[in-house]
A tleap script that builds the chain and sets N, CA, C and O, in Angstrom:
source leaprc.protein.ff14SB
mol = sequence {
  NMET SER THR GLU ALA SER LEU LEU THR ASP
  ALA GLU GLN LEU LEU ARG HIE ALA ALA ARG
  GLN SER PRO ALA VAL ALA ALA ARG VAL ARG
  ASP ARG VAL VAL GLN LEU HIE ARG PRO LEU
  ALA LEU SER LEU ALA ASP GLY PHE ASP GLU
  GLY ALA ASP ARG GLU GLN LEU ARG ASP ALA
  ALA VAL LEU GLY LEU VAL LEU ALA VAL ARG
  ARG TYR ARG PRO GLY ASP PRO ASP GLY PHE
  THR ALA TYR ALA THR ALA THR ILE VAL ALA
  LEU LEU GLN ARG CYS PRO ARG GLY GLU HIE
  ASP GLN ASP PRO THR PRO PRO PRO GLU ALA
  SER GLU VAL SER ALA VAL PRO SER ARG PRO
  PRO THR CASP
}
set mol.1.N position { 7.431 16.453 -30.715 }
set mol.1.CA position { 7.354 16.046 -29.167 }
set mol.1.C position { 7.011 17.217 -28.418 }
set mol.1.O position { 7.733 18.209 -28.509 }
set mol.2.N position { 5.895 17.218 -27.618 }
set mol.2.CA position { 5.524 18.295 -26.741 }
set mol.2.C position { 6.402 18.537 -25.786 }
set mol.2.O position { 7.192 17.635 -25.507 }
set mol.3.N position { 6.457 19.638 -25.163 }
set mol.3.CA position { 7.294 20.053 -24.020 }
set mol.3.C position { 6.967 19.114 -22.785 }
set mol.3.O position { 7.870 18.658 -22.084 }
set mol.4.N position { 5.665 18.859 -22.564 }
set mol.4.CA position { 5.392 17.947 -21.409 }
set mol.4.C position { 6.037 16.667 -21.677 }
set mol.4.O position { 6.804 16.244 -20.812 }
set mol.5.N position { 5.846 15.961 -22.766 }
set mol.5.CA position { 6.439 14.654 -23.221 }
set mol.5.C position { 7.897 14.747 -23.025 }
set mol.5.O position { 8.500 13.847 -22.440 }
set mol.6.N position { 8.474 15.759 -23.469 }
set mol.6.CA position { 9.833 15.778 -23.541 }
set mol.6.C position { 10.347 15.987 -21.883 }
set mol.6.O position { 11.416 15.508 -21.501 }
set mol.7.N position { 9.619 16.609 -21.152 }
set mol.7.CA position { 10.010 16.765 -19.855 }
set mol.7.C position { 9.912 15.290 -19.154 }
set mol.7.O position { 10.775 14.952 -18.344 }
set mol.8.N position { 9.071 14.618 -19.420 }
set mol.8.CA position { 8.790 13.201 -18.757 }
set mol.8.C position { 9.932 12.345 -19.262 }
set mol.8.O position { 10.565 11.653 -18.464 }
set mol.9.N position { 10.223 12.362 -20.557 }
set mol.9.CA position { 11.475 11.553 -21.129 }
set mol.9.C position { 12.932 11.944 -20.507 }
set mol.9.O position { 13.862 11.172 -20.273 }
set mol.10.N position { 12.876 13.316 -20.309 }
set mol.10.CA position { 14.108 13.872 -19.736 }
set mol.10.C position { 14.343 13.345 -18.345 }
set mol.10.O position { 15.425 12.913 -17.950 }
set mol.11.N position { 13.121 13.424 -17.564 }
set mol.11.CA position { 13.267 13.023 -16.148 }
set mol.11.C position { 13.575 11.461 -16.063 }
set mol.11.O position { 14.207 11.056 -15.087 }
set mol.12.N position { 13.189 10.638 -16.967 }
set mol.12.CA position { 13.507 9.207 -16.847 }
set mol.12.C position { 14.993 9.100 -17.295 }
set mol.12.O position { 15.748 8.317 -16.719 }
set mol.13.N position { 15.450 9.952 -18.407 }
set mol.13.CA position { 16.762 9.817 -18.652 }
set mol.13.C position { 17.749 10.493 -17.623 }
set mol.13.O position { 18.869 10.019 -17.429 }
set mol.14.N position { 17.333 11.515 -17.030 }
set mol.14.CA position { 18.131 11.973 -16.058 }
set mol.14.C position { 18.327 11.059 -14.787 }
set mol.14.O position { 19.374 11.013 -14.142 }
set mol.15.N position { 17.322 10.424 -14.542 }
set mol.15.CA position { 17.450 9.526 -13.354 }
set mol.15.C position { 18.159 8.241 -13.582 }
set mol.15.O position { 18.718 7.592 -12.698 }
set mol.16.N position { 18.089 7.916 -14.881 }
set mol.16.CA position { 18.934 6.658 -15.255 }
set mol.16.C position { 20.280 7.052 -15.205 }
set mol.16.O position { 21.095 6.233 -14.780 }
set mol.17.N position { 20.746 8.432 -15.653 }
set mol.17.CA position { 21.842 8.823 -15.734 }
set mol.17.C position { 22.553 8.932 -14.152 }
set mol.17.O position { 23.651 8.466 -13.847 }
set mol.18.N position { 21.750 9.570 -13.377 }
set mol.18.CA position { 21.940 9.678 -11.899 }
set mol.18.C position { 22.582 8.218 -11.327 }
set mol.18.O position { 23.671 8.124 -10.762 }
set mol.19.N position { 21.877 7.374 -11.539 }
set mol.19.CA position { 22.077 6.022 -11.070 }
set mol.19.C position { 23.402 5.484 -11.449 }
set mol.19.O position { 23.764 4.491 -10.819 }
set mol.20.N position { 24.223 5.965 -12.391 }
set mol.20.CA position { 25.327 5.459 -12.945 }
set mol.20.C position { 26.390 6.377 -12.554 }
set mol.20.O position { 27.511 6.187 -13.026 }
set mol.21.N position { 26.159 7.486 -11.639 }
set mol.21.CA position { 27.103 8.515 -11.478 }
set mol.21.C position { 27.634 8.439 -9.853 }
set mol.21.O position { 27.029 7.790 -9.000 }
set mol.22.N position { 28.720 9.125 -9.620 }
set mol.22.CA position { 29.242 9.427 -8.199 }
set mol.22.C position { 28.132 9.949 -7.500 }
set mol.22.O position { 27.180 10.495 -8.057 }
set mol.23.N position { 28.257 9.775 -6.200 }
set mol.23.CA position { 27.057 10.359 -5.283 }
set mol.23.C position { 26.877 11.902 -5.526 }
set mol.23.O position { 25.770 12.432 -5.628 }
set mol.24.N position { 28.139 12.604 -5.611 }
set mol.24.CA position { 27.870 14.064 -5.811 }
set mol.24.C position { 27.290 14.507 -7.094 }
set mol.24.O position { 26.633 15.547 -7.149 }
set mol.25.N position { 27.518 13.711 -8.200 }
set mol.25.CA position { 27.131 14.082 -9.552 }
set mol.25.C position { 25.657 13.585 -9.532 }
set mol.25.O position { 24.792 14.196 -10.159 }
set mol.26.N position { 25.390 12.505 -8.827 }
set mol.26.CA position { 23.945 12.080 -8.749 }
set mol.26.C position { 23.145 12.941 -8.232 }
set mol.26.O position { 22.033 13.151 -8.717 }
set mol.27.N position { 23.716 13.716 -6.906 }
set mol.27.CA position { 22.797 14.554 -6.300 }
set mol.27.C position { 22.477 15.731 -7.084 }
set mol.27.O position { 21.407 16.315 -6.911 }
set mol.28.N position { 23.364 16.132 -7.965 }
set mol.28.CA position { 23.189 17.335 -8.772 }
set mol.28.C position { 21.962 17.046 -9.757 }
set mol.28.O position { 21.038 17.838 -9.941 }
set mol.29.N position { 22.078 15.929 -10.298 }
set mol.29.CA position { 21.150 15.546 -11.140 }
set mol.29.C position { 19.747 15.302 -10.782 }
set mol.29.O position { 18.823 15.563 -11.552 }
set mol.30.N position { 19.571 14.743 -9.477 }
set mol.30.CA position { 18.327 14.626 -8.726 }
set mol.30.C position { 17.776 16.128 -8.556 }
set mol.30.O position { 16.604 16.426 -8.785 }
set mol.31.N position { 18.800 17.077 -8.108 }
set mol.31.CA position { 18.241 18.262 -7.853 }
set mol.31.C position { 17.598 18.976 -9.052 }
set mol.31.O position { 16.612 19.703 -8.931 }
set mol.32.N position { 18.309 18.686 -10.385 }
set mol.32.CA position { 17.734 19.181 -11.465 }
set mol.32.C position { 16.246 18.614 -11.798 }
set mol.32.O position { 15.310 19.339 -12.135 }
set mol.33.N position { 16.185 17.314 -11.659 }
set mol.33.CA position { 14.779 16.630 -11.686 }
set mol.33.C position { 13.910 17.414 -10.812 }
set mol.33.O position { 12.871 17.799 -11.349 }
set mol.34.N position { 14.093 17.744 -9.581 }
set mol.34.CA position { 13.143 18.467 -8.688 }
set mol.34.C position { 12.995 19.674 -9.181 }
set mol.34.O position { 11.837 20.088 -9.114 }
set mol.35.N position { 13.828 20.444 -9.695 }
set mol.35.CA position { 13.495 21.768 -10.332 }
set mol.35.C position { 12.579 21.745 -11.505 }
set mol.35.O position { 11.703 22.573 -11.751 }
set mol.36.N position { 12.910 20.642 -12.227 }
set mol.36.CA position { 12.083 20.285 -13.642 }
set mol.36.C position { 10.639 20.025 -13.037 }
set mol.36.O position { 9.699 20.460 -13.703 }
set mol.37.N position { 10.396 19.461 -12.023 }
set mol.37.CA position { 9.013 18.978 -11.658 }
set mol.37.C position { 8.469 19.805 -10.478 }
set mol.37.O position { 7.435 19.467 -9.901 }
set mol.38.N position { 9.178 20.890 -10.129 }
set mol.38.CA position { 8.517 21.729 -9.037 }
set mol.38.C position { 7.217 22.203 -9.411 }
set mol.38.O position { 6.332 22.213 -8.555 }
set mol.39.N position { 6.958 22.647 -10.725 }
set mol.39.CA position { 5.761 23.355 -11.011 }
set mol.39.C position { 4.578 22.199 -10.890 }
set mol.39.O position { 3.426 22.450 -10.536 }
set mol.40.N position { 5.074 20.884 -11.251 }
set mol.40.CA position { 3.836 19.772 -11.040 }
set mol.40.C position { 3.389 19.801 -9.487 }
set mol.40.O position { 2.228 19.998 -9.126 }
set mol.41.N position { 4.592 19.553 -8.537 }
set mol.41.CA position { 4.171 19.693 -7.207 }
set mol.41.C position { 3.380 20.832 -6.747 }
set mol.41.O position { 2.458 20.652 -5.952 }
set mol.42.N position { 3.725 22.180 -7.263 }
set mol.42.CA position { 3.092 23.264 -6.624 }
set mol.42.C position { 1.672 23.236 -7.139 }
set mol.42.O position { 0.762 23.622 -6.406 }
set mol.43.N position { 1.432 22.790 -8.384 }
set mol.43.CA position { 0.110 22.799 -8.962 }
set mol.43.C position { -0.746 21.778 -7.993 }
set mol.43.O position { -1.839 22.075 -7.511 }
set mol.44.N position { -0.127 20.637 -7.808 }
set mol.44.CA position { -0.920 19.632 -6.935 }
set mol.44.C position { -1.337 20.134 -5.574 }
set mol.44.O position { -2.419 19.869 -5.051 }
set mol.45.N position { -0.290 20.959 -4.990 }
set mol.45.CA position { -0.530 21.670 -3.795 }
set mol.45.C position { -1.709 22.635 -3.914 }
set mol.45.O position { -2.646 22.637 -3.115 }
set mol.46.N position { -1.602 23.477 -4.990 }
set mol.46.CA position { -2.598 24.575 -5.161 }
set mol.46.C position { -3.892 24.052 -5.410 }
set mol.46.O position { -4.857 24.716 -5.033 }
set mol.47.N position { -4.057 23.027 -5.955 }
set mol.47.CA position { -5.440 22.097 -6.091 }
set mol.47.C position { -5.896 21.417 -4.982 }
set mol.47.O position { -7.022 20.923 -5.036 }
set mol.48.N position { -5.214 21.299 -3.964 }
set mol.48.CA position { -5.539 20.477 -2.890 }
set mol.48.C position { -6.249 21.298 -1.866 }
set mol.48.O position { -5.511 22.054 -1.234 }
set mol.49.N position { -7.424 21.317 -1.583 }
set mol.49.CA position { -8.064 22.222 -0.654 }
set mol.49.C position { -8.541 21.301 0.408 }
set mol.49.O position { -9.527 20.593 0.201 }
set mol.50.N position { -7.841 21.269 1.631 }
set mol.50.CA position { -8.171 20.524 2.637 }
set mol.50.C position { -8.082 21.306 3.893 }
set mol.50.O position { -7.819 20.737 4.953 }
set mol.51.N position { -8.295 22.620 3.823 }
set mol.51.CA position { -8.064 23.452 5.097 }
set mol.51.C position { -6.871 23.719 5.629 }
set mol.51.O position { -6.742 24.422 6.631 }
set mol.52.N position { -5.953 23.205 5.030 }
set mol.52.CA position { -4.513 23.385 5.570 }
set mol.52.C position { -4.066 24.729 5.023 }
set mol.52.O position { -4.613 25.283 4.069 }
set mol.53.N position { -2.991 25.229 5.723 }
set mol.53.CA position { -2.186 26.462 5.001 }
set mol.53.C position { -1.693 26.151 3.824 }
set mol.53.O position { -1.270 25.019 3.591 }
set mol.54.N position { -1.689 27.191 2.876 }
set mol.54.CA position { -1.370 27.110 1.509 }
set mol.54.C position { 0.155 26.792 1.462 }
set mol.54.O position { 0.595 25.877 0.766 }
set mol.55.N position { 0.992 27.647 2.291 }
set mol.55.CA position { 2.416 27.462 2.276 }
set mol.55.C position { 2.792 26.044 2.757 }
set mol.55.O position { 3.711 25.422 2.225 }
set mol.56.N position { 2.113 25.586 3.702 }
set mol.56.CA position { 2.429 24.127 4.327 }
set mol.56.C position { 2.225 23.156 3.229 }
set mol.56.O position { 3.058 22.262 3.080 }
set mol.57.N position { 1.205 23.242 2.451 }
set mol.57.CA position { 0.613 22.396 1.370 }
set mol.57.C position { 1.851 22.311 0.430 }
set mol.57.O position { 2.408 21.241 0.183 }
set mol.58.N position { 2.276 23.606 -0.116 }
set mol.58.CA position { 3.333 23.754 -1.091 }
set mol.58.C position { 4.595 23.143 -0.400 }
set mol.58.O position { 5.290 22.407 -1.100 }
set mol.59.N position { 4.909 23.328 0.685 }
set mol.59.CA position { 6.118 22.732 1.249 }
set mol.59.C position { 6.100 21.191 1.361 }
set mol.59.O position { 7.070 20.457 1.174 }
set mol.60.N position { 4.848 20.816 1.695 }
set mol.60.CA position { 4.677 19.224 1.693 }
set mol.60.C position { 4.843 18.565 0.258 }
set mol.60.O position { 5.358 17.469 0.038 }
set mol.61.N position { 4.330 19.407 -0.637 }
set mol.61.CA position { 4.376 18.939 -1.979 }
set mol.61.C position { 5.825 18.811 -2.580 }
set mol.61.O position { 6.137 17.867 -3.306 }
set mol.62.N position { 6.659 19.786 -2.244 }
set mol.62.CA position { 7.915 19.663 -2.726 }
set mol.62.C position { 8.808 18.606 -1.891 }
set mol.62.O position { 9.768 17.992 -2.358 }
set mol.63.N position { 8.372 18.516 -0.720 }
set mol.63.CA position { 9.159 17.318 0.130 }
set mol.63.C position { 8.591 16.180 -0.524 }
set mol.63.O position { 9.396 15.282 -0.773 }
set mol.64.N position { 7.461 16.006 -0.847 }
set mol.64.CA position { 6.906 14.766 -1.549 }
set mol.64.C position { 7.869 14.551 -2.943 }
set mol.64.O position { 8.413 13.483 -3.226 }
set mol.65.N position { 7.945 15.602 -3.620 }
set mol.65.CA position { 8.680 15.465 -4.898 }
set mol.65.C position { 10.078 14.979 -4.824 }
set mol.65.O position { 10.624 14.239 -5.642 }
set mol.66.N position { 10.617 15.508 -3.692 }
set mol.66.CA position { 12.202 15.134 -3.179 }
set mol.66.C position { 12.077 13.786 -2.885 }
set mol.66.O position { 12.898 13.054 -3.436 }
set mol.67.N position { 11.250 13.269 -2.150 }
set mol.67.CA position { 11.244 11.958 -1.796 }
set mol.67.C position { 10.857 10.990 -2.969 }
set mol.67.O position { 11.343 9.859 -2.986 }
set mol.68.N position { 10.063 11.374 -3.872 }
set mol.68.CA position { 9.825 10.625 -5.002 }
set mol.68.C position { 10.943 10.603 -5.992 }
set mol.68.O position { 11.069 9.647 -6.757 }
set mol.69.N position { 11.748 11.609 -6.003 }
set mol.69.CA position { 13.014 11.516 -6.740 }
set mol.69.C position { 14.034 10.652 -6.135 }
set mol.69.O position { 14.803 10.049 -6.884 }
set mol.70.N position { 14.128 10.523 -4.830 }
set mol.70.CA position { 15.123 9.742 -4.211 }
set mol.70.C position { 14.654 8.200 -4.255 }
set mol.70.O position { 15.485 7.292 -4.260 }
set mol.71.N position { 13.381 7.989 -4.284 }
set mol.71.CA position { 12.943 6.675 -4.252 }
set mol.71.C position { 12.746 5.984 -5.511 }
set mol.71.O position { 12.935 4.767 -5.528 }
set mol.72.N position { 12.355 6.651 -6.678 }
set mol.72.CA position { 12.072 6.325 -7.947 }
set mol.72.C position { 13.178 5.335 -8.535 }
set mol.72.O position { 14.356 5.652 -8.373 }
set mol.73.N position { 12.899 4.275 -9.137 }
set mol.73.CA position { 13.654 3.516 -9.872 }
set mol.73.C position { 13.492 3.547 -11.359 }
set mol.73.O position { 12.567 2.899 -11.849 }
set mol.74.N position { 14.284 4.220 -12.112 }
set mol.74.CA position { 14.141 4.224 -13.530 }
set mol.74.C position { 13.661 2.911 -14.100 }
set mol.74.O position { 14.090 1.821 -13.722 }
set mol.75.N position { 12.640 3.103 -15.140 }
set mol.75.CA position { 12.163 1.761 -15.875 }
set mol.75.C position { 10.945 1.244 -15.154 }
set mol.75.O position { 10.652 0.070 -15.378 }
set mol.76.N position { 10.180 1.939 -14.315 }
set mol.76.CA position { 9.084 1.724 -13.814 }
set mol.76.C position { 8.034 1.869 -14.771 }
set mol.76.O position { 7.887 2.928 -15.381 }
set mol.77.N position { 7.262 0.834 -14.953 }
set mol.77.CA position { 6.264 0.891 -16.258 }
set mol.77.C position { 5.344 2.252 -16.167 }
set mol.77.O position { 5.045 2.827 -17.213 }
set mol.78.N position { 4.943 2.706 -15.019 }
set mol.78.CA position { 4.280 3.788 -14.903 }
set mol.78.C position { 4.854 5.187 -15.071 }
set mol.78.O position { 4.152 6.179 -15.265 }
set mol.79.N position { 6.228 5.195 -14.980 }
set mol.79.CA position { 6.830 6.270 -15.237 }
set mol.79.C position { 7.024 7.171 -14.073 }
set mol.79.O position { 6.250 7.034 -13.126 }
set mol.80.N position { 8.040 8.155 -14.011 }
set mol.80.CA position { 8.502 8.931 -12.978 }
set mol.80.C position { 7.128 9.899 -12.637 }
set mol.80.O position { 6.775 10.000 -11.462 }
set mol.81.N position { 6.411 10.567 -13.663 }
set mol.81.CA position { 5.459 11.514 -13.140 }
set mol.81.C position { 4.413 10.825 -12.401 }
set mol.81.O position { 3.944 11.397 -11.417 }
set mol.82.N position { 3.958 9.617 -12.753 }
set mol.82.CA position { 2.972 8.914 -12.094 }
set mol.82.C position { 3.348 8.623 -10.628 }
set mol.82.O position { 2.546 8.783 -9.708 }
set mol.83.N position { 4.707 8.151 -10.448 }
set mol.83.CA position { 5.177 7.883 -9.032 }
set mol.83.C position { 5.143 9.102 -8.246 }
set mol.83.O position { 4.643 9.098 -7.121 }
set mol.84.N position { 5.608 10.072 -8.731 }
set mol.84.CA position { 5.886 11.430 -8.065 }
set mol.84.C position { 4.471 12.082 -7.844 }
set mol.84.O position { 4.359 12.821 -6.865 }
set mol.85.N position { 3.501 11.905 -8.566 }
set mol.85.CA position { 2.263 12.444 -8.288 }
set mol.85.C position { 1.710 11.653 -7.114 }
set mol.85.O position { 1.400 12.276 -6.099 }
set mol.86.N position { 1.562 10.347 -7.164 }
set mol.86.CA position { 1.199 9.543 -6.029 }
set mol.86.C position { 1.879 9.869 -4.756 }
set mol.86.O position { 1.237 9.886 -3.706 }
set mol.87.N position { 3.064 10.112 -4.791 }
set mol.87.CA position { 4.073 10.246 -3.534 }
set mol.87.C position { 3.587 11.781 -3.033 }
set mol.87.O position { 3.167 12.020 -1.900 }
set mol.88.N position { 3.702 12.567 -3.891 }
set mol.88.CA position { 3.166 13.890 -3.492 }
set mol.88.C position { 1.746 14.072 -2.871 }
set mol.88.O position { 1.597 14.714 -1.831 }
set mol.89.N position { 0.688 13.479 -3.547 }
set mol.89.CA position { -0.598 13.390 -3.101 }
set mol.89.C position { -0.787 12.716 -1.715 }
set mol.89.O position { -1.602 13.185 -0.920 }
set mol.90.N position { -0.106 11.715 -1.443 }
set mol.90.CA position { -0.032 10.850 -0.252 }
set mol.90.C position { 0.449 11.692 0.930 }
set mol.90.O position { -0.008 11.591 2.068 }
set mol.91.N position { 1.485 12.595 0.523 }
set mol.91.CA position { 2.067 13.525 1.664 }
set mol.91.C position { 1.002 14.751 1.878 }
set mol.91.O position { 0.793 15.244 2.987 }
set mol.92.N position { 0.417 15.137 0.791 }
set mol.92.CA position { -0.657 16.190 1.001 }
set mol.92.C position { -1.591 15.853 1.937 }
set mol.92.O position { -1.967 16.675 2.773 }
set mol.93.N position { -2.099 14.494 1.881 }
set mol.93.CA position { -3.065 14.042 2.635 }
set mol.93.C position { -2.957 14.013 4.080 }
set mol.93.O position { -3.885 13.962 4.888 }
set mol.94.N position { -1.606 14.056 4.327 }
set mol.94.CA position { -1.280 13.994 5.792 }
set mol.94.C position { -0.948 15.324 6.417 }
set mol.94.O position { -0.459 15.471 7.538 }
set mol.95.N position { -1.284 16.325 5.521 }
set mol.95.CA position { -1.041 17.784 6.143 }
set mol.95.C position { -2.026 18.043 7.319 }
set mol.95.O position { -3.136 17.510 7.291 }
set mol.96.N position { -1.756 18.627 8.070 }
set mol.96.CA position { -2.544 19.164 9.223 }
set mol.96.C position { -3.848 19.804 8.803 }
set mol.96.O position { -3.745 20.678 7.943 }
set mol.97.N position { -4.967 19.544 9.224 }
set mol.97.CA position { -6.307 20.287 8.814 }
set mol.97.C position { -6.582 21.361 9.790 }
set mol.97.O position { -7.537 22.085 9.509 }
set mol.98.N position { -5.966 21.598 10.830 }
set mol.98.CA position { -6.382 22.439 11.854 }
set mol.98.C position { -5.221 22.773 12.769 }
set mol.98.O position { -4.161 22.147 12.778 }
set mol.99.N position { -5.510 23.817 13.540 }
set mol.99.CA position { -4.352 24.264 14.381 }
set mol.99.C position { -3.826 23.395 15.438 }
set mol.99.O position { -2.784 23.664 16.037 }
set mol.100.N position { -4.499 22.411 15.660 }
set mol.100.CA position { -3.972 21.390 16.689 }
set mol.100.C position { -3.257 20.212 16.164 }
set mol.100.O position { -2.746 19.412 16.948 }
set mol.101.N position { -3.182 20.039 14.758 }
set mol.101.CA position { -2.628 19.000 14.106 }
set mol.101.C position { -0.959 19.456 14.147 }
set mol.101.O position { -0.530 20.594 14.334 }
set mol.102.N position { -0.248 18.336 13.937 }
set mol.102.CA position { 1.292 18.519 14.060 }
set mol.102.C position { 1.713 18.707 12.573 }
set mol.102.O position { 0.903 18.648 11.648 }
set mol.103.N position { 3.098 18.947 12.410 }
set mol.103.CA position { 3.558 19.172 11.030 }
set mol.103.C position { 3.357 17.863 10.307 }
set mol.103.O position { 3.225 16.780 10.878 }
set mol.104.N position { 3.344 18.053 9.007 }
set mol.104.CA position { 3.351 16.842 8.089 }
set mol.104.C position { 4.606 16.092 8.144 }
set mol.104.O position { 5.690 16.676 8.168 }
set mol.105.N position { 4.498 14.836 8.164 }
set mol.105.CA position { 5.634 13.788 8.109 }
set mol.105.C position { 5.514 12.829 6.976 }
set mol.105.O position { 4.449 12.285 6.684 }
set mol.106.N position { 6.657 12.636 6.336 }
set mol.106.CA position { 6.642 11.619 5.149 }
set mol.106.C position { 6.170 10.318 5.662 }
set mol.106.O position { 6.363 10.012 6.839 }
set mol.107.N position { 5.502 9.462 4.753 }
set mol.107.CA position { 5.133 8.286 5.154 }
set mol.107.C position { 6.520 7.248 5.315 }
set mol.107.O position { 7.487 7.433 4.576 }
set mol.108.N position { 6.523 6.348 6.156 }
set mol.108.CA position { 7.711 5.625 6.545 }
set mol.108.C position { 8.023 4.868 5.285 }
set mol.108.O position { 7.151 4.605 4.457 }
set mol.109.N position { 9.416 4.489 5.142 }
set mol.109.CA position { 9.909 3.826 3.958 }
set mol.109.C position { 9.446 2.323 4.393 }
set mol.109.O position { 9.344 1.991 5.574 }
set mol.110.N position { 9.195 1.507 3.354 }
set mol.110.CA position { 8.671 0.219 3.615 }
set mol.110.C position { 9.702 -0.670 4.420 }
set mol.110.O position { 9.314 -1.573 5.162 }
set mol.111.N position { 11.038 -0.364 4.233 }
set mol.111.CA position { 12.119 -1.023 5.108 }
set mol.111.C position { 11.984 -0.420 6.418 }
set mol.111.O position { 12.391 -1.188 7.289 }
set mol.112.N position { 11.555 0.683 6.864 }
set mol.112.CA position { 11.305 1.148 8.214 }
set mol.112.C position { 10.230 0.305 9.001 }
set mol.112.O position { 10.371 -0.160 10.132 }
set mol.113.N position { 9.022 0.191 8.100 }
set mol.113.CA position { 8.147 -0.439 8.697 }
set mol.113.C position { 8.286 -1.827 8.976 }
set mol.113.O position { 7.848 -2.343 10.005 }
set mol.114.N position { 8.983 -2.538 7.935 }
set mol.114.CA position { 9.206 -3.942 8.249 }
set mol.114.C position { 10.323 -4.200 9.426 }
set mol.114.O position { 10.345 -5.242 10.081 }
set mol.115.N position { 11.172 -3.205 9.596 }
set mol.115.CA position { 12.185 -3.253 10.623 }
set mol.115.C position { 11.638 -3.120 12.069 }
set mol.115.O position { 12.279 -3.485 13.054 }
set mol.116.N position { 10.430 -2.582 12.114 }
set mol.116.CA position { 9.859 -2.287 13.514 }
set mol.116.C position { 9.585 -3.720 13.965 }
set mol.116.O position { 8.881 -4.453 13.271 }
set mol.117.N position { 10.159 -4.164 15.186 }
set mol.117.CA position { 9.599 -5.538 15.806 }
set mol.117.C position { 8.252 -5.319 16.294 }
set mol.117.O position { 7.865 -4.340 16.931 }
set mol.118.N position { 7.513 -6.422 15.898 }
set mol.118.CA position { 6.079 -6.563 16.497 }
set mol.118.C position { 6.128 -6.837 17.971 }
set mol.118.O position { 7.068 -7.479 18.438 }
set mol.119.N position { 5.242 -6.418 18.657 }
set mol.119.CA position { 5.276 -6.624 20.138 }
set mol.119.C position { 3.985 -7.323 20.489 }
set mol.119.O position { 2.918 -6.953 20.000 }
set mol.120.N position { 4.081 -8.380 21.375 }
set mol.120.CA position { 2.747 -8.868 21.651 }
set mol.120.C position { 1.938 -8.073 22.565 }
set mol.120.O position { 2.503 -7.372 23.405 }
set mol.121.N position { 0.704 -8.114 22.485 }
set mol.121.CA position { -0.150 -7.275 23.133 }
set mol.121.C position { 0.102 -7.525 24.735 }
set mol.121.O position { 0.359 -8.666 25.120 }
set mol.122.N position { 0.022 -6.449 25.642 }
set mol.122.CA position { -0.016 -6.613 26.894 }
set mol.122.C position { -1.311 -6.559 27.482 }
set mol.122.O position { -2.164 -5.772 27.071 }
set mol.123.N position { -1.503 -7.337 28.408 }
set mol.123.CA position { -2.670 -7.391 29.240 }
set mol.123.C position { -2.852 -6.722 30.443 }
set mol.123.O position { -3.904 -6.850 31.068 }
savepdb mol mol.pdb
quit
């Protein structure tokens, strides 16, 4: 098995393991998955040329990875790497493009969006 394939399997196994552990152990396991996939996040950031600051892109990519590790549910048919890549790229696309833009913010959780009450338009 290649190193990359082993890494993918390890991430899935580690996240399955984390789901069955105490919160403290689960946090350490998730941290390990972030460490293992940090090169992926940095590679995506380095290949993303949108006029934003390189360090800001790298920070956003690692944040996207952390969010992916927290949100991922083991057993997803596409696997962790596909989920993490999509999450990281979505966050990179939200990075500021110029000096007047604000700091990158993660996309809202689906539950946060649905929890926001809709308001009728005011005339």
